Each structure stands twice: as C-alpha cells, then as structure tokens.
ZATORKE-585641 format. One record per residue (C-alpha): residue number from 1; residue in one letter; x, y, z. Coordinates in nm, 3 decimals, decimal comma. Each point is the difference from the previous one (the first is absolute). Layout:
<pts>
 seq type      xx      yy      zz
 NUM    A       X       Y       Z
...
</pts>
This chain:
<pts>
 seq type      xx      yy      zz
   1    X  -2,352   0,995  -1,561
   2    X   0,195  -0,023  -0,327
   3    X   0,171   0,335   0,069
   4    X   0,115  -0,124   0,342
   5    X   0,121  -0,325  -0,154
   6    X   0,195   0,189  -0,264
   7    X   0,157   0,220   0,268
   8    X   0,103  -0,306   0,203
   9    X   0,145  -0,170  -0,308
  10    X   0,197   0,315  -0,084
  11    X   0,148   0,007   0,350
  12    X   0,099  -0,366  -0,026
  13    X   0,162   0,026  -0,344
  14    X   0,190   0,322   0,071
  15    X   0,382  -0,009  -0,001
  16    X   0,263   0,199   0,187
  17    X   0,142   0,125  -0,330
  18    X  -0,225   0,066  -0,297
  19    X   0,085  -0,241  -0,280
  20    X  -0,151  -0,109  -0,328
  21    X   0,016  -0,342  -0,168
  22    X   0,314  -0,056  -0,206
  23    X  -0,200   0,008  -0,325
  24    X  -0,347   0,080  -0,128
  25    X  -0,078  -0,369  -0,051
  26    X   0,031  -0,089   0,369
  27    X  -0,360  -0,074   0,099
  28    X   0,081  -0,161   0,335
  29    X  -0,162   0,123   0,319
  30    X   0,215   0,180   0,258
  31    X   0,015  -0,312   0,217
  32    X   0,102  -0,218  -0,295
  33    X   0,283   0,244  -0,063
  34    X   0,104  -0,037   0,365
  35    X   0,000  -0,377  -0,041
  36    X   0,231   0,029  -0,300
  37    X   0,234   0,240   0,178
  38    X   0,032  -0,237   0,294
  39    X   0,065  -0,330  -0,176
  40    X   0,249   0,163  -0,241
  41    X   0,194   0,171   0,279
  42    X   0,351  -0,122   0,093
  43    X  -0,103  -0,014   0,367
  44    X  -0,273  -0,250  -0,082
  45    X   0,235  -0,219  -0,204
  46    X   0,252  -0,004   0,283
  47    X  -0,254  -0,171   0,226
  48    X   0,095  -0,326  -0,175
  49    X   0,341   0,026   0,166
  50    X  -0,116   0,083   0,352
  51    X  -0,065  -0,254   0,275
  52    X  -0,347  -0,089   0,118
  53    X   0,092  -0,253   0,269
  54    X   0,255  -0,222  -0,168
  55    X   0,276   0,189  -0,176
  56    X  -0,057   0,097  -0,360
  57    X   0,176  -0,270  -0,202
  58    X  -0,065  -0,275   0,257
  59    X  -0,193  -0,196  -0,259
  60    X  -0,251   0,029  -0,280
  61    X  -0,288  -0,104   0,224
  62    X   0,020   0,252   0,283
  63    X  -0,164   0,338  -0,006
  64    X   0,192   0,323  -0,048
  65    X  -0,135   0,348   0,068
  66    X  -0,120   0,007  -0,360
  67    X  -0,203  -0,321   0,007
  68    X  -0,139   0,096   0,341
  69    X  -0,100   0,341  -0,140
  70    X  -0,177  -0,154  -0,300
  71    X  -0,192  -0,237   0,225
  72    X  -0,108   0,284   0,230
  73    X  -0,113   0,199  -0,306
  74    X  -0,211  -0,292  -0,124
  75    X  -0,167  -0,048   0,339
  76    X  -0,063   0,374   0,034
  77    X  -0,147   0,041  -0,349
  78    X  -0,235  -0,298   0,027
  79    X  -0,113   0,094   0,349
  80    X  -0,076   0,355  -0,117
  81    X  -0,205  -0,139  -0,290
  82    X  -0,195  -0,228   0,235
  83    X  -0,080   0,278   0,249
  84    X  -0,122   0,230  -0,277
  85    X  -0,206  -0,274  -0,164
  86    X  -0,162  -0,108   0,327
  87    X  -0,218   0,310   0,025
  88    X   0,008  -0,044   0,379
  89    X   0,164   0,329   0,090
  90    X  -0,152   0,343  -0,056
  91    X   0,291   0,232   0,076
  92    X   0,011   0,381   0,001
  93    X   0,137   0,169  -0,312
  94    X   0,331   0,105   0,156
  95    X   0,303  -0,051  -0,229
  96    X   0,169  -0,195   0,281
  97    X  -0,289  -0,246   0,029
  98    X  -0,005  -0,119  -0,361
  99    X   0,143  -0,337  -0,100
 100    X   0,138  -0,017  -0,353
 101    X   0,155  -0,343  -0,073
 102    X   0,266   0,154  -0,224
 103    X   0,104   0,254   0,263
 104    X   0,024  -0,277   0,260
 105    X   0,208  -0,210  -0,239
 106    X   0,235   0,292  -0,068
 107    X   0,037   0,060   0,374
 108    X   0,086  -0,368   0,052
 109    X   0,258   0,009  -0,280
 110    X   0,174   0,291   0,174
 111    X  -0,038  -0,103   0,363
 112    X   0,343  -0,166   0,040
 113    X   0,220   0,218  -0,223
 114    X   0,164   0,158   0,304
 115    X   0,124  -0,323   0,153
 116    X   0,381  -0,020  -0,009
 117    X   0,222  -0,298  -0,083
 118    X   0,010  -0,284   0,254
 119    X  -0,353   0,053   0,129
 120    X  -0,091   0,140   0,339
 121    X   0,356  -0,037   0,130
 122    X   0,121   0,233  -0,275
 123    X  -0,267   0,249   0,107
 124    X   0,123  -0,024   0,360
 125    X   0,365   0,058  -0,098
 126    X  -0,077   0,302  -0,217
 127    X  -0,202   0,147   0,283
 128    X   0,287  -0,050   0,250
 129    X   0,230   0,187  -0,237
 130    X  -0,235   0,299  -0,019
 131    X  -0,033   0,010   0,378
 132    X   0,371   0,083   0,030
 133    X  -0,063   0,359  -0,107
 134    X  -0,271   0,211   0,168
 135    X  -0,260   0,147  -0,231
 136    X  -0,028  -0,299  -0,234
 137    X  -0,345  -0,155  -0,018
 138    X  -0,001  -0,376   0,057
 139    X   0,000  -0,241  -0,292
 140    X  -0,333  -0,171  -0,060
 141    X  -0,095  -0,204  -0,305
 142    X  -0,350   0,138  -0,043
 143    X   0,122   0,358   0,023
 144    X   0,276  -0,082  -0,249
 145    X  -0,269  -0,098  -0,254
 146    X  -0,095   0,366  -0,023
 147    X   0,360   0,123  -0,023
 148    X   0,040  -0,230  -0,302
 149    X  -0,332   0,075  -0,168
 150    X   0,006   0,376   0,058
 151    X   0,369   0,085  -0,043
 152    X   0,253  -0,275  -0,077
 153    X  -0,164  -0,162  -0,303
 154    X   0,078   0,212  -0,306
 155    X  -0,190  -0,091  -0,312
 156    X  -0,100   0,341  -0,127
 157    X   0,194   0,315  -0,073
 158    X  -0,236   0,262   0,138
 159    X  -0,064  -0,136   0,351
 160    X   0,149  -0,230   0,264
 161    X  -0,151  -0,333   0,096
 162    X  -0,271  -0,195  -0,181
 163    X  -0,265   0,269   0,061
 164    X  -0,271  -0,251   0,090
 165    X  -0,362   0,098   0,053
 166    X  -0,110   0,112   0,344
 167    X  -0,224  -0,307   0,034
 168    X   0,292  -0,240  -0,051
 169    X   0,232   0,198   0,228
 170    X  -0,255  -0,010   0,282
 171    X  -0,071  -0,365  -0,081
 172    X   0,363  -0,078   0,085
 173    X  -0,011   0,206   0,319
 174    X  -0,107  -0,255   0,262
 175    X   0,170   0,201   0,279
 176    X  -0,156   0,345  -0,052
 177    X   0,208   0,214   0,233
 178    X   0,341   0,159   0,041
 179    X   0,261  -0,255   0,105
 180    X   0,108   0,193   0,310
 181    X  -0,360   0,026   0,124
 182    X  -0,089  -0,369  -0,019
 183    X   0,008  -0,246   0,289
 184    X   0,142  -0,291  -0,201
 185    X   0,278   0,172  -0,197
 186    X  -0,204  -0,016  -0,320
 187    X  -0,109   0,292  -0,214
 188    X   0,139   0,237  -0,263
 189    X   0,314   0,211  -0,009
 190    X  -0,040   0,378   0,026
 191    X   0,067   0,068  -0,368
 192    X  -0,270  -0,232  -0,131
 193    X  -0,243   0,051   0,289
 194    X  -0,048   0,366  -0,085
 195    X  -0,142  -0,094  -0,340
 196    X  -0,196  -0,305   0,114
 197    X  -0,155   0,180   0,295
 198    X  -0,108   0,284  -0,229
 199    X  -0,180  -0,253  -0,225
 200    X  -0,165  -0,161   0,302
 201    X  -0,134   0,335   0,120
 202    X  -0,139   0,074  -0,348
 203    X  -0,178  -0,335   0,014
 204    X  -0,140   0,066   0,348
 205    X   0,155  -0,312   0,157
 206    X   0,008   0,001   0,384
 207    X   0,344   0,006   0,161
 208    X   0,162  -0,342   0,031
 209    X  -0,250  -0,174  -0,230
 210    X   0,101  -0,183  -0,318
 211    X  -0,208  -0,023  -0,317
 212    X  -0,196  -0,322  -0,050
 213    X   0,229  -0,081  -0,293
 214    X   0,309   0,025   0,223
 215    X  -0,165  -0,220   0,262
 216    X  -0,098  -0,256  -0,261
 217    X   0,356  -0,012  -0,130
 218    X   0,124  -0,048   0,357
 219    X  -0,234  -0,287   0,089
 220    X   0,086  -0,170  -0,331
 221    X   0,365   0,015   0,107
 222    X  -0,092  -0,169   0,330
 223    X  -0,193  -0,272  -0,184
 224    X   0,303  -0,069  -0,219
 225    X   0,235  -0,019   0,298
 226    X  -0,226  -0,238   0,192
 227    X  -0,037  -0,242  -0,293
 228    X   0,276   0,027  -0,260
 229    X   0,297   0,012   0,236
 230    X  -0,121  -0,321   0,166
 231    X  -0,001  -0,170  -0,341
 232    X   0,366   0,102  -0,046
 233    X   0,079  -0,127   0,348
 234    X  -0,159  -0,337  -0,075
 235    X   0,197  -0,030  -0,324
 236    X   0,322   0,080   0,189
 237    X  -0,079  -0,262   0,265
 238    X  -0,011   0,261   0,277
 239    X  -0,374  -0,041   0,061
 240    X  -0,137  -0,351   0,034
 241    X  -0,376  -0,041   0,015
 242    X  -0,003  -0,281   0,253
 243    X  -0,134  -0,043   0,353
 244    X   0,352  -0,042   0,133
 245    X   0,128   0,325  -0,153
 246    X  -0,297   0,235   0,038
 247    X  -0,127  -0,119   0,338
 248    X   0,287  -0,167   0,183
 249    X   0,314   0,199  -0,097
 250    X   0,090   0,198   0,312
 251    X   0,204   0,275  -0,164
 252    X  -0,275   0,060  -0,256
 253    X  -0,271   0,020   0,267
 254    X   0,197   0,245   0,214
 255    X   0,106   0,214  -0,297
 256    X  -0,354   0,014  -0,136
 257    X  -0,139   0,093   0,341
 258    X   0,257   0,280   0,032
 259    X  -0,073   0,151  -0,343
 260    X  -0,379  -0,037   0,023
 261    X   0,006   0,168   0,341
 262    X   0,181   0,297  -0,158
 263    X  -0,277   0,021  -0,260
 264    X  -0,262  -0,015   0,275
 265    X   0,165   0,285   0,192
 266    X   0,035   0,208  -0,315
 267    X  -0,368  -0,036  -0,095
 268    X  -0,208  -0,154   0,283
 269    X  -0,332   0,066  -0,177
 270    X  -0,010  -0,338  -0,175
 271    X   0,097  -0,189   0,317
 272    X  -0,286   0,101   0,226
 273    X  -0,136  -0,299   0,192
 274    X   0,299  -0,219  -0,085
 275    X   0,110  -0,171   0,320
 276    X   0,301  -0,192  -0,131
 277    X   0,230   0,082  -0,291
 278    X   0,126  -0,359   0,013
 279    X  -0,351  -0,132  -0,059
 280    X  -0,053   0,237  -0,293
 281    X   0,325  -0,114  -0,159
 282    X  -0,085  -0,365   0,059
 283    X  -0,343   0,046  -0,161
 284    X   0,146   0,164  -0,313
 285    X   0,274  -0,265  -0,030
 286    X  -0,255  -0,283   0,028
 287    X  -0,217   0,152  -0,270
 288    X   0,304   0,053  -0,222
 289    X   0,096  -0,364   0,042
 290    X  -0,350  -0,119  -0,093
 291    X  -0,009   0,215  -0,313
 292    X   0,346  -0,123  -0,102
 293    X  -0,099  -0,366   0,042
 294    X  -0,314   0,061  -0,208
 295    X   0,193   0,176  -0,278
 296    X   0,266  -0,271  -0,001
 297    X  -0,269  -0,265  -0,042
 298    X  -0,174   0,196  -0,277
 299    X   0,335   0,035  -0,182
 300    X   0,087  -0,373   0,020
 301    X   0,284   0,072   0,244
 302    X   0,171   0,234  -0,247
 303    X   0,155   0,240   0,253
 304    X   0,098   0,262  -0,258
 305    X  -0,357   0,039  -0,121
 306    X  -0,140  -0,031   0,352
 307    X   0,220   0,288   0,117
 308    X  -0,148   0,224  -0,268
 309    X  -0,352  -0,114   0,084
 310    X   0,057   0,068   0,369
 311    X   0,125   0,349  -0,080
 312    X  -0,294   0,063  -0,235
 313    X  -0,248  -0,119   0,261
 314    X   0,112   0,258   0,256
 315    X   0,045   0,280  -0,252
 316    X  -0,362  -0,053  -0,108
 317    X  -0,128  -0,011   0,356
 318    X   0,171   0,324   0,099
 319    X  -0,049   0,191  -0,326
 320    X  -0,369  -0,089  -0,027
 321    X  -0,062   0,130   0,351
 322    X   0,152   0,345  -0,051
 323    X  -0,264   0,267   0,047
 324    X  -0,062   0,361   0,102
 325    X  -0,122   0,109   0,342
 326    X  -0,016   0,322   0,201
 327    X   0,327   0,062   0,180
 328    X   0,027   0,022   0,378
 329    X  -0,029   0,381   0,008
 330    X  -0,311  -0,003  -0,217
 331    X   0,127   0,280  -0,227
 332    X   0,156  -0,220  -0,270
 333    X  -0,016  -0,353  -0,143
 334    X   0,243  -0,286   0,017
 335    X   0,082  -0,314  -0,194
 336    X  -0,021  -0,309   0,218
 337    X  -0,079  -0,370   0,009
 338    X  -0,375  -0,033   0,045
 339    X  -0,239  -0,278   0,096
 340    X  -0,137  -0,222  -0,272
 341    X  -0,361   0,052   0,107
 342    X   0,039   0,372   0,077
 343    X   0,236   0,201  -0,227
 344    X  -0,040   0,304   0,228
 345    X   0,147  -0,168   0,309
 346    X   0,368  -0,068   0,063
 347    X   0,108  -0,363   0,038
 348    X   0,256  -0,001   0,281
 349    X   0,044  -0,378  -0,008
 350    X   0,102   0,006  -0,366
 351    X   0,239   0,288   0,072
 352    X   0,164  -0,207   0,273
 353    X   0,042  -0,294  -0,239
 354    X   0,175   0,218  -0,258
 355    X   0,227   0,157   0,262
 356    X   0,101  -0,343   0,137
 357    X   0,079  -0,134  -0,347
 358    X   0,201   0,313  -0,077
 359    X   0,201  -0,052   0,319
 360    X   0,048  -0,368  -0,088
 361    X   0,178   0,110  -0,317
 362    X   0,204   0,256   0,192
 363    X   0,135  -0,221   0,278
 364    X   0,077  -0,297  -0,224
 365    X   0,159   0,192  -0,288
 366    X   0,146   0,330   0,118
 367    X   0,145  -0,162   0,313
 368    X   0,141  -0,288  -0,206
 369    X   0,376  -0,055   0,020
 370    X   0,057   0,044  -0,374
 371    X  -0,206   0,318  -0,016
 372    X   0,185   0,138   0,303
 373    X   0,332  -0,072  -0,171
 374    X  -0,121   0,174  -0,315
 375    X  -0,103   0,300   0,207
 376    X   0,338   0,005   0,172
 377    X   0,171  -0,001  -0,340
 378    X  -0,229   0,284  -0,108
 379    X   0,095   0,193   0,313
 380    X   0,371  -0,030  -0,083
 381    X  -0,058   0,112  -0,359
 382    X  -0,231   0,292   0,083
 383    X   0,224   0,135   0,278
 384    X   0,310  -0,041  -0,215
 385    X  -0,155   0,201  -0,282
 386    X  -0,124   0,266   0,241
 387    X   0,352   0,048   0,133
 388    X   0,132   0,049  -0,354
 389    X  -0,265   0,246  -0,114
 390    X  -0,044   0,204   0,318
 391    X   0,289   0,234  -0,091
 392    X  -0,139   0,217  -0,277
 393    X   0,328   0,106  -0,159
 394    X   0,118  -0,357  -0,057
 395    X  -0,346  -0,138  -0,076
 396    X  -0,056   0,246  -0,286
 397    X   0,287  -0,167  -0,187
 398    X  -0,165  -0,343   0,002
 399    X  -0,371   0,075  -0,007
 400    X  -0,178  -0,039  -0,339
 401    X  -0,038   0,319  -0,205
 402    X  -0,378  -0,012   0,002
 403    X   0,011   0,002   0,379
 404    X   0,235   0,300  -0,001
 405    X  -0,275   0,180  -0,195
 406    X  -0,259  -0,121   0,252
 407    X   0,211   0,150   0,280
 408    X   0,000   0,336  -0,179
 409    X  -0,380  -0,019   0,003
 410    X  -0,059  -0,141   0,348
 411    X   0,235   0,235   0,189
 412    X  -0,234   0,285  -0,100
 413    X  -0,254  -0,158   0,234
 414    X   0,238   0,010   0,302
 415    X   0,071  -0,373  -0,022
 416    X   0,315  -0,094   0,193
 417    X   0,280  -0,199  -0,162
 418    X  -0,062  -0,290   0,240
 419    X  -0,365  -0,007  -0,102
 420    X   0,096   0,006  -0,367
 421    X   0,244  -0,290   0,045
 422    X  -0,279  -0,202   0,160
 423    X  -0,227   0,088  -0,295
 424    X   0,271  -0,134  -0,232
 425    X   0,073  -0,323   0,184
 426    X  -0,361  -0,083   0,080
 427    X  -0,085  -0,022  -0,371
 428    X   0,254  -0,275  -0,064
 429    X  -0,088  -0,363  -0,052
 430    X   0,160  -0,262   0,225
 431    X   0,226  -0,114  -0,283
 432    X   0,112   0,349  -0,100
 433    X   0,084   0,094   0,359
 434    X   0,197  -0,328   0,028
 435    X   0,181   0,070  -0,328
 436    X   0,089   0,358   0,097
 437    X   0,126  -0,119   0,338
 438    X   0,217  -0,256  -0,180
 439    X   0,147   0,269  -0,227
 440    X   0,089   0,218   0,299
 441    X   0,111  -0,261   0,253
 442    X   0,073  -0,319  -0,196
 443    X   0,349  -0,145   0,012
 444    X  -0,006  -0,130  -0,357
 445    X   0,058   0,251  -0,281
 446    X  -0,212  -0,076  -0,304
 447    X  -0,134   0,169  -0,309
 448    X  -0,211   0,292   0,134
 449    X  -0,216  -0,007  -0,313
 450    X  -0,109  -0,358   0,065
 451    X   0,124  -0,135  -0,334
</pts>
C-alpha cells in the first residue's frame, strides 16, 4: 500500500520541467512552492485591477477579481479539510481522486487569471476579434489560465511559465477537453491541451472527467457567486431584500425565470419532478426573506452586519453540504451538494436554491444600467486597442520590450500574431487598458511618464 501511495504522490508532485528549490534551505513541499509561485506572480497581483461585477475602482467595498479569488480559495480549502476529516468517503487510490486542501487552494488562486479586463464583455470582444481570421482558436478565460501559467508568466530563466505541479495544473482544469471538441465552447487550447492530456492519461483519468480537486474548486466558485455577489448588490442598492422587490417586481420575476430556465435546459438532472420554475423561485425568495429578517433582528437592525451574516449563513449551508458521490456514468466520482442525512445522495433541492440565488445576482447586477455602461466603455477600449495592435509592423514599435521577447518565444509554437495580441491585451487591468487607450486616442497631450 505504501509503495502505491508513494507512486501516486510522485505523479501528483511531478512538474513539466524538472526544477530544484532555489536554495538548499528551502524545506517547503512541492505544493507549498506552487502556492508561493502563484501569489507572487504578476498575473495574480493584476487581479486587484480586474472587474468582478462592478468595475475595479468603483469603491473600496465592492469585490474585484482578487477579493473574489481569495474568498473562493478560503471556501475551497476549508471544504477540502472538512471532507477529509469527515471520514465518510473511502475513495480509490487514483491520483485524480485525492483531495489535498493546499492543491485545491492553489487551483482556486489560479482559476480566474485568464479573465481579461472589463469582465465577461471583454472576453466576448477578444473572442470576436479572433473570429475574424480562420484558424484562430476562440478566446476563453479558463483556457487562458493555462496559456498564462504554462507559457506567458516568466519567473525563471531555464523554462517558460510557472512550472506548477501536475496536481495543481489538473486542479485548475475544470473543463478537461480540447476547446474545439467541447459543446459549450470551454476547454483548453491546442498548445496546452497536448501537455495536460498527456498528464491525464498518465493518471488514468477517463475522458471528459475532472479531478475531484478541480470539481471542488469549481463548486466553491459557484458558492461564492451565489452569496458574495448578492452582498455587493445589496450594498449598491441594486438588490433589496423586501417582499415588494423579490416577489412583486415584474422585470425581476421574468428575468429570473428566463435565466433559471436556461440553467434547467443546460442541466435538467437537478430539476426532475419540478412542475413550475416560478414556484421554485418563489420558494427560494420566501426563504431568503425569512433568513434576512431573522439576521436583521439578531443584529439589532444593523444592515451592514446583517448583510455579512446573511452571506455567511448561505456560505455555511452550501459549503457544509459539499460531498463526493459516484458520477452518472459510474466510472468516476463527482463533487456535489449532498443531503444532510445521507452524504452519499445528491440534494437536488439545495442545488436549485444555489442556482436561483446565483441567477438573482446575475440579473440584478450584470443587467444593471451602470454595469452595462461600464461594459460598453470596456468594449470601446478593447476594440480600439485591438485595432492599434493588429498590424504587427506598427505594433512592434509600441509594445513593451518584455512582450517583444515573449513574441520571439511564442511564435515558435505556431501562435498567430492575432492570438499573441489577445494574449497581451487580456492580461491588462481595467485601469491600464483605460490608460493605454487614453495615451493612444486621448485629445489632451500630457506627460507620458505620469509625473
């Protein structure tokens, strides 16, 4: 048994490029070294300047990609600890079926690195640009994570990327297939998929299945979306926890019904036996109202504290009900929300509650007038910069020197210039993209060094 365990651990801690610690006094484990590489990377720092829902810089209170990422990492780490400590699950010894809290935390820290400035609208605009030329793979934030981690980040002289362990790389890979072979436009680009798929085969993972650590990272992201974004919406005054707003606002009811129906069609498994989506939404809204009233009373009508308590209540409910069950095919395992009295049975009702709350955040925040205006501004900026940098000869004169060196490296992998430009722009923060646009298109001439 110990020999098999050692073999599994060796597979999980292996790296694409062989590397040793920087000095003989580095006694950290391989996964602790990954953690350090991630939080000290420029791509991780830039998350503080990328939009979550409200634009980065909208206010000190609202979440950015960085604060969202840290919250997902905390949920993922604690949930992994709880599952391991429960002793409920006796899983096979496959390297893809282990749950290491540090690996899950590392995966959560890296899960949003590939998101461009200006949120999902920025992702859409970069993708439209790539579609102009045949042969370019579409832009997708999760796939871009791997382009950054495996090639664009340069912290070491003898290899490209951060050279993370195989366990962490697969822990980030929640869409384990080639991007052109997926049904939802998610997956990995050809360059990175060749390496990741090779690791998956060495681990004996069935096609299309993600490791438990990747699934745990993913469900932690969903928990954060369905709880934290609502707290931001309440602070901004866009979500009001009242009977009038949640139950009687016509546009909200119709928008929620539309988005929840999309979720039902995408994954009907959790909606079996549900006769009316409207009734499901009404039930969740009524429960949410009751919990809010209770928290408000407990907090002496201090709405600021009550908001945090409301968020914490639902985070605890969802996180404490995350478990491991056999997947639908029976040849792998999956992370899911499970019943309180039976941790081996999926809880479809709780899943529906989380989906409805997630959609509540979406329709009230992303469809908000101010957010739509921000996205429109982002569209103008992104498309303006793409027009400037699409011509290689002119762009090479104004692109940073370190990116000229990156181009010398990336063109060896048959990366097109359009693809490389998208790699460059997608790494920018909202503020830097805005600043660069101002330098190129602004009518006022100022000091280019910002002094």
